[in-house]
N, C-alpha and C positions, 0 to 999 in steps of 0.2 A: 522679563522671564528669567528664572532660574535655571541653568541647564548643568546638567550633571554629567561632567566628563566622564567621570568613572564608570556610571551606567553605560554611556554610549561606547566606550571601549569594552565594555564586559560583554555588551549585544555585538557589537562587530568581531570579537574573538569568537564568540559561540557560533556567528555564523560562518566563521572561517572553519572551524572545527567540523562542523556538519558538512561542509561541501569539500572536505578534505579527506573524509572518511573513506575508506577503501571498499564501498557497498554498492552494490548495484541493483536497482528494482525497477521494475516496469509492470505495467498493467495493460489490460487490453479488454475491450467491449465490443461484442459482437452482436448484429441484428439478423432478424428473420428476415430473409428475402421478400420484397414487394410489401412489407409490413413494417407498420411503426413500433408494433411490439417486439421488443428484442429479445433476444436469445439468451443472454447472460453476460457474466462478466468473468475474466480471466486475470489474476494477478501471479506475477511471478517473481522470484529474488535468487540471486545467489547467496549461498549460504557460507560465507568464508569463516572458517575457524581460526582462532589465534596459534593454534600449536595442532600437530598431526596427533598429539595424545590426545586431545580432547575429545569425547565421545559425542559423535555427530547428531544420536538421537537426543541429547542434550539440549540441543540450541534448535529453537523454533522462532523464527522471524516473523511469520505469518498468525495473526491470532483471530480468535472468534471473539466478537464483542456480542453478539446475538446470534439466534439460530440462523438469520437471513442477511448478516453483516460481518464483513471480515476486513482485517487491516493488516497492512504491511509497512514497514519505517525503513528510513535510512538515515543514520546517525547513531546517537549515544542510545544504546539498549536500555540501560535502567531509567531512562528518561521516558522511553517507551512503554516499559511497564506501568509507571505512574499514570501515563495517558491510558492506557488499557483499563487500569483498576477504575479510574474516574468515569471511564465511559459506560463501562459495564455496570457501575453505580448509578449513572443517569438512565440508562436504558431501563433498569429494573424498577427504579422509581416511576419513569412513565407506565410503564407495565402496571404495575400497582395501581395508579391512579386511573387510569384510563380503560384497562382490561385489554388492550391490544399491543401489538409491537410497536416500538418507537419507528416513525420514518426514517429513512436514511439521511434525508435533508436535514433534519432536526437533530439527529444524533452528531453528523458532522459540524451544524451551528455551534452546537453545545462546547465540542471538543475545542473547535476553533476559538471559542470565547475564552475558556479556560487558558490556551496557548497566547493569546493577545494580552489578557490581564497579567500573566508572568512578564510581560515585556514593558510594563509600567508600575509596578508593585515595588515597593521598598523593601529590601530584606530577602528579595529571592532573585535568580537569575532566568532569563528567557530558556525555554526547552529546546536543547539540541536535537531536534529530531523534525523531518518532514515526514508526513503520513500519506498513504495510498489506500482509500477506504472503498470498498465493492461492497454493494447490496443489491437487493431486489426486494420492492415492496410494491404497494398497490400502482405505484406512477412506473413500474417497470424497473429494469437493472439501469444501476448507476454507479459512476465511478467519479470519485473527487479525490483531488491533491490539496493538501493541508500543510501550509508552510510555517517555520516557528515564529512569524511575525503574528498569525492567526488568519491571514488571509486564505481563501480557498476557492476554487474553483471547480466546476463539473467539465470532464474530459471524454471525447471518444477513446482515444488512446493516450497515454503519456508514459514518460521514464523519468527516473530522478538518480542521484549518486553518480558512480564513477562510469565514464564515456557517456555521459546523458546527450551528448549533442549529436553523436553519431547515432545513438538509439533513436531519440526522435525523428531523426533525418530516416532513418530505415522504416519506423513506423510510418511514418508519411506516405512513404512509397508502397507500404504492403496493404494499408488499411483500407478495407471499403465496408459499405454499409450494408452490404449483404452477405457479411461473412458469416458463418455457422460457429458453435462453440469450438467445436475441434480445431477448426482453422485458426481460431483465436489463441489457441493452445500451441499449434504449431509456430504460429507468428509471435507470441510471447517467446518461446525456446530459440527460435532463429535471431531474435532480439538481442537475448541472453548472450547466445554464443559469438554476437561481433565483436564484445568486448570481454571475452572470458578468457581467463588464463588457465592453461592446464585442460585436462579431459573432463568434459563436463557429464554427468551422470546423476542418477535418482538421490544419490548421498550429499552431492554439494550443491543443489537447488532445491527450492521449494515453490510449488504451485498450487495455488487456492482456486476454486471454481465454484460458481453459484449458477444455476439454471432457472429455468420456469416452476420448478417444484421450489423454490426458494428457500433451498437448504445449503448453506455456503458449508463446504468442506476442503480439507487439506489431501491432495492426492498422495498416495503412498509411493514410498521408491520404486515399486514393481510397476505401478500404472506410469510413473514418470519415464521410467525406462522404456516401456512400450511406445510412448509418444515420440521417446529420442529416436527410437529405431525406426519410425515412421518419418521423420523428416531427414533421416542420412541418406 
């Protein structure tokens, strides 16, 4: 069996780059009390700028894939943009063929297949990015984490990026199956604050939510500031 050592080291290098990026993202899923029909999904991330001179409104880490599916990343921004473009194209092709929105699980599977293919194809490198995908379809709210290897798992609550161990430990203590959507937003903010450097505000974090209306949206800085006031 032929072993390509150069490719192996390239793969390890990109895994190292991904996990050394000073970016923190987390997401949280809440359920309606005493019901298997969940309330929605919340994803939150630190928006770390390379310089104070950068206009924060020009940086968006949470992106819309379809009206009912959103995604956030940890890792290399340019790689994320490529995956977002491919995901939107796949979702549009499905909609044209079947005249209905693509299921969350199927879109995640398609994205993971692209990422896995780039780990074994010649002339390309693996994507240096991990994704958290949040969506709401006929199967209810769903949260998936997709790794650079192409593996993906469904989560009730998860975190990735900087300070991930402490963030997951905090989520394990705070998460309950009967959380409402607002409680999930509060928990996401508190988890971000665990490893946040400096003053947290609506300008340096992003929060995306999707509820029973199946419309994913990113909160405005004013809305985030209101939630921050509630948890302080």
